[in-house]
Backbone as XML, in Angstrom:
<?xml version="1.0"?>
<chain id="A" units="angstrom">
  <residue number="1" name="MET">
    <atom name="N" x="18.292" y="1.010" z="11.404"/>
    <atom name="CA" x="17.149" y="0.121" z="11.431"/>
    <atom name="C" x="17.534" y="-1.289" z="11.848"/>
  </residue>
  <residue number="2" name="SER">
    <atom name="N" x="18.717" y="-1.469" z="12.383"/>
    <atom name="CA" x="19.168" y="-2.806" z="12.755"/>
    <atom name="C" x="18.356" y="-3.397" z="13.900"/>
  </residue>
  <residue number="3" name="GLU">
    <atom name="N" x="17.714" y="-2.554" z="14.698"/>
    <atom name="CA" x="16.915" y="-3.043" z="15.812"/>
    <atom name="C" x="15.456" y="-3.256" z="15.423"/>
  </residue>
  <residue number="4" name="GLY">
    <atom name="N" x="15.068" y="-2.900" z="14.235"/>
    <atom name="CA" x="13.692" y="-3.070" z="13.794"/>
    <atom name="C" x="12.869" y="-1.818" z="14.016"/>
  </residue>
  <residue number="5" name="VAL">
    <atom name="N" x="11.807" y="-1.682" z="13.260"/>
    <atom name="CA" x="10.913" y="-0.531" z="13.352"/>
    <atom name="C" x="9.473" y="-1.003" z="13.260"/>
  </residue>
  <residue number="6" name="GLN">
    <atom name="N" x="8.554" y="-0.155" z="13.680"/>
    <atom name="CA" x="7.131" y="-0.479" z="13.638"/>
    <atom name="C" x="6.475" y="-0.032" z="12.334"/>
  </residue>
  <residue number="7" name="VAL">
    <atom name="N" x="6.882" y="1.141" z="11.820"/>
    <atom name="CA" x="6.238" y="1.720" z="10.646"/>
    <atom name="C" x="7.309" y="2.313" z="9.735"/>
  </residue>
  <residue number="8" name="ILE">
    <atom name="N" x="7.141" y="2.107" z="8.446"/>
    <atom name="CA" x="8.001" y="2.735" z="7.445"/>
    <atom name="C" x="7.081" y="3.443" z="6.467"/>
  </residue>
  <residue number="9" name="ILE">
    <atom name="N" x="7.378" y="4.701" z="6.178"/>
    <atom name="CA" x="6.587" y="5.469" z="5.227"/>
    <atom name="C" x="7.538" y="6.001" z="4.167"/>
  </residue>
  <residue number="10" name="GLY">
    <atom name="N" x="7.193" y="5.783" z="2.901"/>
    <atom name="CA" x="8.041" y="6.291" z="1.831"/>
    <atom name="C" x="7.409" y="6.100" z="0.478"/>
  </residue>
  <residue number="11" name="THR">
    <atom name="N" x="7.952" y="6.794" z="-0.491"/>
    <atom name="CA" x="7.474" y="6.596" z="-1.861"/>
    <atom name="C" x="7.937" y="5.219" z="-2.335"/>
  </residue>
  <residue number="12" name="PRO">
    <atom name="N" x="7.223" y="4.619" z="-3.281"/>
    <atom name="CA" x="7.642" y="3.302" z="-3.778"/>
    <atom name="C" x="9.084" y="3.276" z="-4.275"/>
  </residue>
  <residue number="13" name="GLY">
    <atom name="N" x="9.509" y="4.332" z="-4.955"/>
    <atom name="CA" x="10.876" y="4.378" z="-5.458"/>
    <atom name="C" x="11.903" y="4.364" z="-4.342"/>
  </residue>
  <residue number="14" name="ARG">
    <atom name="N" x="11.657" y="5.131" z="-3.300"/>
    <atom name="CA" x="12.590" y="5.194" z="-2.171"/>
    <atom name="C" x="12.605" y="3.888" z="-1.386"/>
  </residue>
  <residue number="15" name="VAL">
    <atom name="N" x="11.441" y="3.308" z="-1.171"/>
    <atom name="CA" x="11.367" y="2.025" z="-0.457"/>
    <atom name="C" x="12.112" y="0.949" z="-1.240"/>
  </residue>
  <residue number="16" name="GLN">
    <atom name="N" x="11.898" y="0.894" z="-2.544"/>
    <atom name="CA" x="12.602" y="-0.096" z="-3.363"/>
    <atom name="C" x="14.109" y="0.130" z="-3.296"/>
  </residue>
  <residue number="17" name="ASP">
    <atom name="N" x="14.544" y="1.379" z="-3.338"/>
    <atom name="CA" x="15.964" y="1.696" z="-3.252"/>
    <atom name="C" x="16.552" y="1.182" z="-1.932"/>
  </residue>
  <residue number="18" name="MET">
    <atom name="N" x="15.844" y="1.368" z="-0.850"/>
    <atom name="CA" x="16.320" y="0.906" z="0.450"/>
    <atom name="C" x="16.385" y="-0.620" z="0.507"/>
  </residue>
  <residue number="19" name="ILE">
    <atom name="N" x="15.438" y="-1.286" z="-0.122"/>
    <atom name="CA" x="15.467" y="-2.753" z="-0.189"/>
    <atom name="C" x="16.682" y="-3.195" z="-0.989"/>
  </residue>
  <residue number="20" name="ASN">
    <atom name="N" x="16.898" y="-2.569" z="-2.138"/>
    <atom name="CA" x="18.026" y="-2.926" z="-3.008"/>
    <atom name="C" x="19.377" y="-2.730" z="-2.313"/>
  </residue>
  <residue number="21" name="LYS">
    <atom name="N" x="19.465" y="-1.746" z="-1.431"/>
    <atom name="CA" x="20.719" y="-1.472" z="-0.709"/>
    <atom name="C" x="20.824" y="-2.275" z="0.595"/>
  </residue>
  <residue number="22" name="ASN">
    <atom name="N" x="19.875" y="-3.188" z="0.808"/>
    <atom name="CA" x="19.822" y="-3.999" z="2.038"/>
    <atom name="C" x="19.705" y="-3.163" z="3.311"/>
  </residue>
  <residue number="23" name="LEU">
    <atom name="N" x="19.129" y="-1.986" z="3.199"/>
    <atom name="CA" x="18.864" y="-1.146" z="4.354"/>
    <atom name="C" x="17.499" y="-1.431" z="4.951"/>
  </residue>
  <residue number="24" name="LEU">
    <atom name="N" x="16.659" y="-2.099" z="4.186"/>
    <atom name="CA" x="15.301" y="-2.419" z="4.610"/>
    <atom name="C" x="15.021" y="-3.870" z="4.265"/>
  </residue>
  <residue number="25" name="LYS">
    <atom name="N" x="14.718" y="-4.655" z="5.275"/>
    <atom name="CA" x="14.386" y="-6.066" z="5.076"/>
    <atom name="C" x="12.931" y="-6.274" z="5.477"/>
  </residue>
  <residue number="26" name="LEU">
    <atom name="N" x="12.217" y="-6.959" z="4.650"/>
    <atom name="CA" x="10.782" y="-7.126" z="4.855"/>
    <atom name="C" x="10.407" y="-8.533" z="5.325"/>
  </residue>
  <residue number="27" name="ASN">
    <atom name="N" x="11.361" y="-9.312" z="5.787"/>
    <atom name="CA" x="11.140" y="-10.714" z="6.138"/>
    <atom name="C" x="9.992" y="-10.932" z="7.113"/>
  </residue>
  <residue number="28" name="TYR">
    <atom name="N" x="9.809" y="-10.024" z="8.054"/>
    <atom name="CA" x="8.800" y="-10.212" z="9.100"/>
    <atom name="C" x="7.646" y="-9.220" z="8.992"/>
  </residue>
  <residue number="29" name="LEU">
    <atom name="N" x="7.548" y="-8.572" z="7.847"/>
    <atom name="CA" x="6.488" y="-7.578" z="7.652"/>
    <atom name="C" x="5.123" y="-8.250" z="7.717"/>
  </residue>
  <residue number="30" name="LYS">
    <atom name="N" x="4.198" y="-7.644" z="8.454"/>
    <atom name="CA" x="2.851" y="-8.208" z="8.599"/>
    <atom name="C" x="1.831" y="-7.489" z="7.727"/>
  </residue>
  <residue number="31" name="ASN">
    <atom name="N" x="2.007" y="-6.175" z="7.526"/>
    <atom name="CA" x="1.055" y="-5.382" z="6.752"/>
    <atom name="C" x="1.785" y="-4.454" z="5.798"/>
  </residue>
  <residue number="32" name="PHE">
    <atom name="N" x="1.310" y="-4.417" z="4.558"/>
    <atom name="CA" x="1.820" y="-3.486" z="3.558"/>
    <atom name="C" x="0.642" y="-2.648" z="3.099"/>
  </residue>
  <residue number="33" name="VAL">
    <atom name="N" x="0.719" y="-1.344" z="3.305"/>
    <atom name="CA" x="-0.383" y="-0.443" z="2.971"/>
    <atom name="C" x="0.068" y="0.503" z="1.871"/>
  </residue>
  <residue number="34" name="LEU">
    <atom name="N" x="-0.715" y="0.547" z="0.804"/>
    <atom name="CA" x="-0.445" y="1.484" z="-0.282"/>
    <atom name="C" x="-1.614" y="2.467" z="-0.330"/>
  </residue>
  <residue number="35" name="ASP">
    <atom name="N" x="-1.381" y="3.648" z="0.234"/>
    <atom name="CA" x="-2.402" y="4.695" z="0.246"/>
    <atom name="C" x="-2.297" y="5.496" z="-1.045"/>
  </residue>
  <residue number="36" name="GLU">
    <atom name="N" x="-3.394" y="6.077" z="-1.461"/>
    <atom name="CA" x="-3.430" y="6.863" z="-2.698"/>
    <atom name="C" x="-2.951" y="6.028" z="-3.885"/>
  </residue>
  <residue number="37" name="THR">
    <atom name="N" x="-3.454" y="4.813" z="-3.959"/>
    <atom name="CA" x="-3.035" y="3.888" z="-5.019"/>
    <atom name="C" x="-3.208" y="4.495" z="-6.400"/>
  </residue>
  <residue number="38" name="ASP">
    <atom name="N" x="-4.298" y="5.215" z="-6.616"/>
    <atom name="CA" x="-4.527" y="5.830" z="-7.929"/>
    <atom name="C" x="-3.415" y="6.810" z="-8.273"/>
  </residue>
  <residue number="39" name="GLU">
    <atom name="N" x="-2.960" y="7.581" z="-7.285"/>
    <atom name="CA" x="-1.880" y="8.538" z="-7.523"/>
    <atom name="C" x="-0.560" y="7.825" z="-7.813"/>
  </residue>
  <residue number="40" name="MET">
    <atom name="N" x="-0.287" y="6.770" z="-7.088"/>
    <atom name="CA" x="0.961" y="6.026" z="-7.297"/>
    <atom name="C" x="1.003" y="5.426" z="-8.706"/>
  </residue>
  <residue number="41" name="LEU">
    <atom name="N" x="-0.127" y="4.920" z="-9.171"/>
    <atom name="CA" x="-0.176" y="4.347" z="-10.512"/>
    <atom name="C" x="-0.063" y="5.431" z="-11.582"/>
  </residue>
  <residue number="42" name="SER">
    <atom name="N" x="-0.739" y="6.556" z="-11.367"/>
    <atom name="CA" x="-0.708" y="7.619" z="-12.371"/>
    <atom name="C" x="0.674" y="8.266" z="-12.467"/>
  </residue>
  <residue number="43" name="ARG">
    <atom name="N" x="1.473" y="8.126" z="-11.422"/>
    <atom name="CA" x="2.824" y="8.712" z="-11.426"/>
    <atom name="C" x="3.889" y="7.713" z="-11.870"/>
  </residue>
  <residue number="44" name="GLY">
    <atom name="N" x="3.447" y="6.550" z="-12.343"/>
    <atom name="CA" x="4.376" y="5.594" z="-12.933"/>
    <atom name="C" x="5.106" y="4.686" z="-11.962"/>
  </residue>
  <residue number="45" name="PHE">
    <atom name="N" x="4.556" y="4.479" z="-10.767"/>
    <atom name="CA" x="5.225" y="3.653" z="-9.772"/>
    <atom name="C" x="4.841" y="2.173" z="-9.840"/>
  </residue>
  <residue number="46" name="ILE">
    <atom name="N" x="4.106" y="1.748" z="-10.849"/>
    <atom name="CA" x="3.607" y="0.375" z="-10.894"/>
    <atom name="C" x="4.733" y="-0.652" z="-10.802"/>
  </residue>
  <residue number="47" name="ASP">
    <atom name="N" x="5.821" y="-0.452" z="-11.533"/>
    <atom name="CA" x="6.925" y="-1.416" z="-11.500"/>
    <atom name="C" x="7.589" y="-1.450" z="-10.129"/>
  </residue>
  <residue number="48" name="ASN">
    <atom name="N" x="7.748" y="-0.279" z="-9.499"/>
    <atom name="CA" x="8.320" y="-0.228" z="-8.150"/>
    <atom name="C" x="7.433" y="-0.982" z="-7.161"/>
  </residue>
  <residue number="49" name="ILE">
    <atom name="N" x="6.130" y="-0.761" z="-7.265"/>
    <atom name="CA" x="5.191" y="-1.399" z="-6.350"/>
    <atom name="C" x="5.253" y="-2.916" z="-6.510"/>
  </residue>
  <residue number="50" name="LYS">
    <atom name="N" x="5.248" y="-3.391" z="-7.741"/>
    <atom name="CA" x="5.313" y="-4.838" z="-7.971"/>
    <atom name="C" x="6.619" y="-5.422" z="-7.451"/>
  </residue>
  <residue number="51" name="LYS">
    <atom name="N" x="7.709" y="-4.703" z="-7.616"/>
    <atom name="CA" x="9.007" y="-5.175" z="-7.136"/>
    <atom name="C" x="9.005" y="-5.264" z="-5.612"/>
  </residue>
  <residue number="52" name="ILE">
    <atom name="N" x="8.498" y="-4.226" z="-4.949"/>
    <atom name="CA" x="8.420" y="-4.242" z="-3.484"/>
    <atom name="C" x="7.588" y="-5.423" z="-3.016"/>
  </residue>
  <residue number="53" name="ILE">
    <atom name="N" x="6.452" y="-5.624" z="-3.642"/>
    <atom name="CA" x="5.559" y="-6.702" z="-3.236"/>
    <atom name="C" x="6.216" y="-8.065" z="-3.439"/>
  </residue>
  <residue number="54" name="SER">
    <atom name="N" x="7.115" y="-8.175" z="-4.411"/>
    <atom name="CA" x="7.803" y="-9.451" z="-4.617"/>
    <atom name="C" x="8.714" y="-9.803" z="-3.433"/>
  </residue>
  <residue number="55" name="PHE">
    <atom name="N" x="9.072" y="-8.830" z="-2.600"/>
    <atom name="CA" x="9.903" y="-9.065" z="-1.421"/>
    <atom name="C" x="9.088" y="-9.361" z="-0.165"/>
  </residue>
  <residue number="56" name="LEU">
    <atom name="N" x="7.773" y="-9.217" z="-0.241"/>
    <atom name="CA" x="6.945" y="-9.397" z="0.950"/>
    <atom name="C" x="6.817" y="-10.874" z="1.317"/>
  </residue>
  <residue number="57" name="PRO">
    <atom name="N" x="6.734" y="-11.148" z="2.620"/>
    <atom name="CA" x="6.490" y="-12.526" z="3.045"/>
    <atom name="C" x="5.132" y="-13.012" z="2.543"/>
  </residue>
  <residue number="58" name="GLU">
    <atom name="N" x="5.004" y="-14.306" z="2.399"/>
    <atom name="CA" x="3.781" y="-14.924" z="1.873"/>
    <atom name="C" x="2.536" y="-14.497" z="2.651"/>
  </residue>
  <residue number="59" name="LYS">
    <atom name="N" x="2.642" y="-14.401" z="3.971"/>
    <atom name="CA" x="1.467" y="-14.112" z="4.801"/>
    <atom name="C" x="1.254" y="-12.624" z="5.072"/>
  </residue>
  <residue number="60" name="CYS">
    <atom name="N" x="2.001" y="-11.767" z="4.431"/>
    <atom name="CA" x="1.847" y="-10.325" z="4.619"/>
    <atom name="C" x="0.512" y="-9.863" z="4.024"/>
  </residue>
  <residue number="61" name="GLN">
    <atom name="N" x="-0.241" y="-9.104" z="4.795"/>
    <atom name="CA" x="-1.511" y="-8.569" z="4.314"/>
    <atom name="C" x="-1.248" y="-7.298" z="3.512"/>
  </residue>
  <residue number="62" name="ILE">
    <atom name="N" x="-1.809" y="-7.238" z="2.313"/>
    <atom name="CA" x="-1.648" y="-6.074" z="1.440"/>
    <atom name="C" x="-2.966" y="-5.309" z="1.403"/>
  </residue>
  <residue number="63" name="SER">
    <atom name="N" x="-2.895" y="-4.000" z="1.629"/>
    <atom name="CA" x="-4.081" y="-3.150" z="1.586"/>
    <atom name="C" x="-3.850" y="-2.025" z="0.589"/>
  </residue>
  <residue number="64" name="LEU">
    <atom name="N" x="-4.823" y="-1.825" z="-0.300"/>
    <atom name="CA" x="-4.765" y="-0.741" z="-1.277"/>
    <atom name="C" x="-5.899" y="0.235" z="-0.961"/>
  </residue>
  <residue number="65" name="TYR">
    <atom name="N" x="-5.571" y="1.519" z="-0.874"/>
    <atom name="CA" x="-6.570" y="2.546" z="-0.585"/>
    <atom name="C" x="-6.561" y="3.586" z="-1.688"/>
  </residue>
  <residue number="66" name="SER">
    <atom name="N" x="-7.752" y="3.986" z="-2.115"/>
    <atom name="CA" x="-7.856" y="4.983" z="-3.158"/>
    <atom name="C" x="-9.243" y="5.612" z="-3.138"/>
  </residue>
  <residue number="67" name="ALA">
    <atom name="N" x="-9.287" y="6.904" z="-3.391"/>
    <atom name="CA" x="-10.574" y="7.585" z="-3.508"/>
    <atom name="C" x="-11.211" y="7.298" z="-4.860"/>
  </residue>
  <residue number="68" name="ASN">
    <atom name="N" x="-10.390" y="6.963" z="-5.836"/>
    <atom name="CA" x="-10.876" y="6.676" z="-7.189"/>
    <atom name="C" x="-10.446" y="5.275" z="-7.588"/>
  </residue>
  <residue number="69" name="ILE">
    <atom name="N" x="-11.396" y="4.469" z="-7.984"/>
    <atom name="CA" x="-11.098" y="3.097" z="-8.394"/>
    <atom name="C" x="-11.078" y="3.048" z="-9.919"/>
  </residue>
  <residue number="70" name="SER">
    <atom name="N" x="-9.877" y="2.929" z="-10.458"/>
    <atom name="CA" x="-9.716" y="2.848" z="-11.909"/>
    <atom name="C" x="-9.552" y="1.397" z="-12.341"/>
  </residue>
  <residue number="71" name="LYS">
    <atom name="N" x="-9.578" y="1.167" z="-13.641"/>
    <atom name="CA" x="-9.344" y="-0.180" z="-14.176"/>
    <atom name="C" x="-7.965" y="-0.683" z="-13.784"/>
  </residue>
  <residue number="72" name="GLU">
    <atom name="N" x="-6.984" y="0.227" z="-13.736"/>
    <atom name="CA" x="-5.616" y="-0.156" z="-13.362"/>
    <atom name="C" x="-5.549" y="-0.668" z="-11.926"/>
  </residue>
  <residue number="73" name="ILE">
    <atom name="N" x="-6.288" y="-0.033" z="-11.035"/>
    <atom name="CA" x="-6.305" y="-0.473" z="-9.637"/>
    <atom name="C" x="-6.968" y="-1.834" z="-9.529"/>
  </residue>
  <residue number="74" name="ILE">
    <atom name="N" x="-8.053" y="-2.023" z="-10.258"/>
    <atom name="CA" x="-8.733" y="-3.317" z="-10.240"/>
    <atom name="C" x="-7.811" y="-4.412" z="-10.758"/>
  </residue>
  <residue number="75" name="GLU">
    <atom name="N" x="-7.092" y="-4.138" z="-11.832"/>
    <atom name="CA" x="-6.151" y="-5.121" z="-12.386"/>
    <atom name="C" x="-5.010" y="-5.402" z="-11.408"/>
  </residue>
  <residue number="76" name="LEU">
    <atom name="N" x="-4.484" y="-4.357" z="-10.781"/>
    <atom name="CA" x="-3.424" y="-4.533" z="-9.795"/>
    <atom name="C" x="-3.920" y="-5.399" z="-8.641"/>
  </residue>
  <residue number="77" name="ALA">
    <atom name="N" x="-5.113" y="-5.115" z="-8.166"/>
    <atom name="CA" x="-5.681" y="-5.894" z="-7.071"/>
    <atom name="C" x="-5.837" y="-7.363" z="-7.469"/>
  </residue>
  <residue number="78" name="LYS">
    <atom name="N" x="-6.277" y="-7.622" z="-8.678"/>
    <atom name="CA" x="-6.429" y="-9.007" z="-9.145"/>
    <atom name="C" x="-5.085" y="-9.725" z="-9.172"/>
  </residue>
  <residue number="79" name="GLN">
    <atom name="N" x="-4.036" y="-9.016" z="-9.556"/>
    <atom name="CA" x="-2.700" y="-9.615" z="-9.639"/>
    <atom name="C" x="-2.080" y="-9.853" z="-8.266"/>
  </residue>
  <residue number="80" name="LEU">
    <atom name="N" x="-2.307" y="-8.944" z="-7.330"/>
    <atom name="CA" x="-1.551" y="-8.953" z="-6.090"/>
    <atom name="C" x="-2.285" y="-9.476" z="-4.866"/>
  </residue>
  <residue number="81" name="LEU">
    <atom name="N" x="-3.587" y="-9.344" z="-4.850"/>
    <atom name="CA" x="-4.328" y="-9.670" z="-3.637"/>
    <atom name="C" x="-4.960" y="-11.056" z="-3.702"/>
  </residue>
  <residue number="82" name="LYS">
    <atom name="N" x="-5.009" y="-11.691" z="-2.548"/>
    <atom name="CA" x="-5.647" y="-12.999" z="-2.422"/>
    <atom name="C" x="-6.927" y="-12.824" z="-1.632"/>
  </residue>
  <residue number="83" name="ASN">
    <atom name="N" x="-8.027" y="-13.197" z="-2.215"/>
    <atom name="CA" x="-9.323" y="-13.110" z="-1.550"/>
    <atom name="C" x="-9.578" y="-11.712" z="-0.970"/>
  </residue>
  <residue number="84" name="PRO">
    <atom name="N" x="-9.504" y="-10.669" z="-1.815"/>
    <atom name="CA" x="-9.643" y="-9.298" z="-1.300"/>
    <atom name="C" x="-11.071" y="-8.958" z="-0.889"/>
  </residue>
  <residue number="85" name="ALA">
    <atom name="N" x="-11.168" y="-8.024" z="0.037"/>
    <atom name="CA" x="-12.454" y="-7.463" z="0.429"/>
    <atom name="C" x="-12.512" y="-6.054" z="-0.140"/>
  </residue>
  <residue number="86" name="LYS">
    <atom name="N" x="-13.663" y="-5.679" z="-0.698"/>
    <atom name="CA" x="-13.840" y="-4.328" z="-1.238"/>
    <atom name="C" x="-14.793" y="-3.562" z="-0.341"/>
  </residue>
  <residue number="87" name="ILE">
    <atom name="N" x="-14.432" y="-2.334" z="-0.051"/>
    <atom name="CA" x="-15.322" y="-1.443" z="0.684"/>
    <atom name="C" x="-15.534" y="-0.231" z="-0.207"/>
  </residue>
  <residue number="88" name="LEU">
    <atom name="N" x="-16.719" y="-0.109" z="-0.728"/>
    <atom name="CA" x="-17.039" y="0.984" z="-1.649"/>
    <atom name="C" x="-18.057" y="1.915" z="-0.986"/>
  </residue>
  <residue number="89" name="ILE">
    <atom name="N" x="-17.814" y="3.202" z="-1.083"/>
    <atom name="CA" x="-18.712" y="4.199" z="-0.520"/>
    <atom name="C" x="-19.184" y="5.095" z="-1.654"/>
  </residue>
  <residue number="90" name="GLN">
    <atom name="N" x="-20.478" y="5.236" z="-1.764"/>
    <atom name="CA" x="-21.051" y="6.106" z="-2.785"/>
    <atom name="C" x="-20.777" y="7.561" z="-2.431"/>
  </residue>
  <residue number="91" name="ASN">
    <atom name="N" x="-20.633" y="8.410" z="-3.443"/>
    <atom name="CA" x="-20.364" y="9.830" z="-3.217"/>
    <atom name="C" x="-21.383" y="10.470" z="-2.285"/>
  </residue>
  <residue number="92" name="GLU">
    <atom name="N" x="-22.629" y="10.060" z="-2.402"/>
    <atom name="CA" x="-23.687" y="10.652" z="-1.582"/>
    <atom name="C" x="-23.496" y="10.328" z="-0.102"/>
  </residue>
  <residue number="93" name="GLN">
    <atom name="N" x="-22.826" y="9.224" z="0.200"/>
    <atom name="CA" x="-22.621" y="8.805" z="1.588"/>
    <atom name="C" x="-21.313" y="9.321" z="2.166"/>
  </residue>
  <residue number="94" name="LEU">
    <atom name="N" x="-20.483" y="9.885" z="1.350"/>
    <atom name="CA" x="-19.168" y="10.347" z="1.770"/>
    <atom name="C" x="-19.303" y="11.586" z="2.639"/>
  </residue>
  <residue number="95" name="THR">
    <atom name="N" x="-18.625" y="11.592" z="3.768"/>
    <atom name="CA" x="-18.680" y="12.741" z="4.663"/>
    <atom name="C" x="-17.334" y="12.928" z="5.341"/>
  </residue>
  <residue number="96" name="LEU">
    <atom name="N" x="-17.003" y="14.150" z="5.635"/>
    <atom name="CA" x="-15.797" y="14.459" z="6.382"/>
    <atom name="C" x="-16.132" y="14.861" z="7.810"/>
  </residue>
  <residue number="97" name="ILE">
    <atom name="N" x="-17.419" y="14.758" z="8.154"/>
    <atom name="CA" x="-17.861" y="15.114" z="9.490"/>
    <atom name="C" x="-17.440" y="14.001" z="10.445"/>
  </residue>
  <residue number="98" name="GLY">
    <atom name="N" x="-16.852" y="14.385" z="11.505"/>
    <atom name="CA" x="-16.428" y="13.394" z="12.507"/>
    <atom name="C" x="-16.120" y="14.071" z="13.810"/>
  </residue>
  <residue number="99" name="LYS">
    <atom name="N" x="-15.933" y="13.263" z="14.823"/>
    <atom name="CA" x="-15.627" y="13.779" z="16.140"/>
    <atom name="C" x="-14.236" y="13.293" z="16.514"/>
  </residue>
  <residue number="100" name="ILE">
    <atom name="N" x="-13.379" y="14.199" z="16.889"/>
    <atom name="CA" x="-12.033" y="13.853" z="17.290"/>
    <atom name="C" x="-11.879" y="14.215" z="18.756"/>
  </residue>
  <residue number="101" name="ASN">
    <atom name="N" x="-11.475" y="13.247" z="19.549"/>
    <atom name="CA" x="-11.254" y="13.470" z="20.965"/>
    <atom name="C" x="-9.754" y="13.392" z="21.229"/>
  </residue>
  <residue number="102" name="TYR">
    <atom name="N" x="-9.138" y="14.491" z="21.581"/>
    <atom name="CA" x="-7.706" y="14.547" z="21.817"/>
    <atom name="C" x="-7.333" y="14.320" z="23.270"/>
  </residue>
  <residue number="103" name="THR">
    <atom name="N" x="-8.289" y="13.963" z="24.127"/>
    <atom name="CA" x="-7.955" y="13.777" z="25.548"/>
    <atom name="C" x="-7.721" y="12.335" z="25.879"/>
  </residue>
</chain>
């Protein structure tokens, strides 16, 4: 990774381990995305997530995604996000119908 990468995907524990070993530097990171936030919290990754976020640059945009919004996610968002935007979709409006064009 000495030449830099565009995307890194990993569990919070593995990402933190790579940071601790100086294999991953986040100095120029622009976006940090935590998908399935509810799952990450329920599996006990909260401390790892907070540690990773402590290494992020000041201007890095943090995005949290979850199908279920729990009190823990709301509290995490209050602690970590600055001026967050919420996008909430009611169950009745939720659809998996879509058009995919592979050409």
